[in-house]
C-alpha positions, -999 to +999 in steps of 0.1 A: +295-437-149+305-403-133+332-398-160+308-406-187+283-381-174+311-355-172+320-363-208+284-360-219+280-326-202+310-312-220+298-326-253+264-310-249+278-276-238+304-275-266+277-284-292+254-257-278+282-231-281+287-242-317+250-240-327+246-206-311+276-192-331+265-209-363+245-179-378+276-157-374+297-183-393+271-185-421+277-148-427+315-148-423+321-180-443+293-176-468+316-185-497+328-218-482+309-250-491+305-260-454+297-224-444+321-228-414+301-257-398+332-278-392+347-249-372+315-240-353+325-257-320+359-240-321+344-207-330+317-210-303+344-216-276+364-186-289+334-163-292+320-170-257+355-172-242+365-138-257+332-122-246+337-135-210+374-123-211+365-089-224+336-083-200+356-098-171+384-073-177+359-045-172+345-062-141+311-070-157+312-108-153+332-134-135+341-169-145+311-185-129+282-204-145+262-171-145+290-152-161+294-178-188+257-178-196+256-140-199+285-142-224+267-169-243+235-148-244+255-119-258+270-141-286+235-154-292+222-119-296+248-112-323+238-145-340+201-135-339+210-103-356+226-124-384+193-142-389+175-111-402+160-113-436+166-146-453+191-158-427+170-185-410+155-199-442+190-200-458+203-220-429+174-245-431+179-249-468+216-255-464+211-281-437+186-300-459+212-301-488+243-308-467+229-331-439+254-358-448+284-335-441+268-323-409+263-359-396+299-367-407+313-338-387+293-346-356+302-383-356+338-375-363+340-351-334+321-374-310+344-403-319+376-383-316+366-365-284+353-398-269+384-418-280+409-394-265+388-390-233+391-428-230+429-426-236+432-400-209+411-421-185+436-449-188+463-425-175+447-394-159+477-384-138+486-347-142+524-350-142+554-346-165+563-317-187+542-285-181+510-303-169+514-293-131+518-256-141+488-258-165+467-274-138+477-247-114+466-220-139+433-238-145+426-240-107+435-204-103+409-193-129+382-216-113+390-204-077+395-167-082+369-163-110+384-130-119+401-118-151+430-117-152+433-147-128+455-146-098+490-159-100+490-193-081+525-187-067+528-149-062+500-136-040+486-102-051+496-105-087+479-117-118+492-146-140+521-132-160+516-157-188+492-163-216+460-177-200+431-173-225+430-210-232+427-218-194+398-193-192+379-212-219+385-246-202+376-231-168+343-219-184+334-254-194+344-267-160+322-243-140+293-247-164+294-285-163+302-287-126+330-312-131+361-314-109+392-295-121+411-327-125+384-342-147+382-309-166+419-309-173+418-343-189+386-335-208+403-303-221+432-324-236+406-347-253+387-317-265+417-302-282+422-335-300+386-336-311+386-300-324+418-306-343+403-336-360+371-318-372+391-287-380+415-305-403+386-325-418+367-293-426+397-275-442+403-304-466+366-308-473+363-272-483+394-274-505+381-305-523+346-291-527+359-258-542+383-275-565+356-299-578+330-273-587+311-288-617+314-272-651+292-275-682+310-306-693+317-323-660+296-344-636+286-334-600+314-348-577+303-375-553+296-360-518+304-394-502+337-395-520+346-360-508+338-369-472+360-400-472+388-381-489+386-354-463+394-380-436+430-379-449+436-345-433+431-355-396+449-387-403+480-370-416+478-341-391+475-364-360+498-391-373+524-369-388+547-377-360+551-415-358+571-415-326+541-426-305+533-454-329+569-466-328+569-465-290+539-488-290+557-512-314+588-511-292+567-518-261+553-548-279+588-561-285+584-559-323+613-560-347+649-568-339+672-550-315+693-539-345+662-522-360+657-501-329+694-492-326+693-482-363+662-460-357+681-443-328+651-426-312+654-416-276+637-441-252+635-467-279+670-471-291+676-500-268+665-536-273+628-540-262+620-562-232+596-590-242+565-592-221+563-623-199+540-650-212 
């Protein structure tokens, strides 16, 4: 239950960041069919994160819940300026016309974010590759609260490494009140979810622009465009089949000759059948 509440907090915060930034995207991406909605969560994190980073470098804010809220208010003020004139009515009109796409994006993000959160919950250990170093950086941002964050190994020095992404995830951690270890795994799941909706949105816009109706053509089906756009996250996330092949190898599928022929590290030996 605790992990679900942590997940829910992150989803609410990320969605809020996206909605606050949406008026800016409506101006910047006014020629795109989705007006940047599919990128709103990513843009919200970047906008609030950059504001916090910029203000933090001048000593105006720290990476605390208060500092993050101040940064969010600043981004909200810019968004409010974008609503002048016909801005608000234009957004309402667009939502009424494109509610199907909005629901599809929200469901897709929720499913992708939730699914990979579940995957990480099955193996939440922060080991292997660069994870211990990344976890150290995340903890450094959360504990020191300053920008640039302190180097976790060299006292008195700042992190001599790119660290903007860790600042963004630390913002979500302090604002949601979750443990750093939980935040680390939610951050991995979040990147998965943002990649899914980002790829979906790019293909959706490309299809919608290429199918603009002419005098002799019919209006393309919105449902058809939505389903076709699902191919983008499918190909982006499954472009490397190594993980899928490892699952098949673990299940002792195919013959030893097949795996020897594939000659992929870790799976080029005969699989060991699971005991009945």
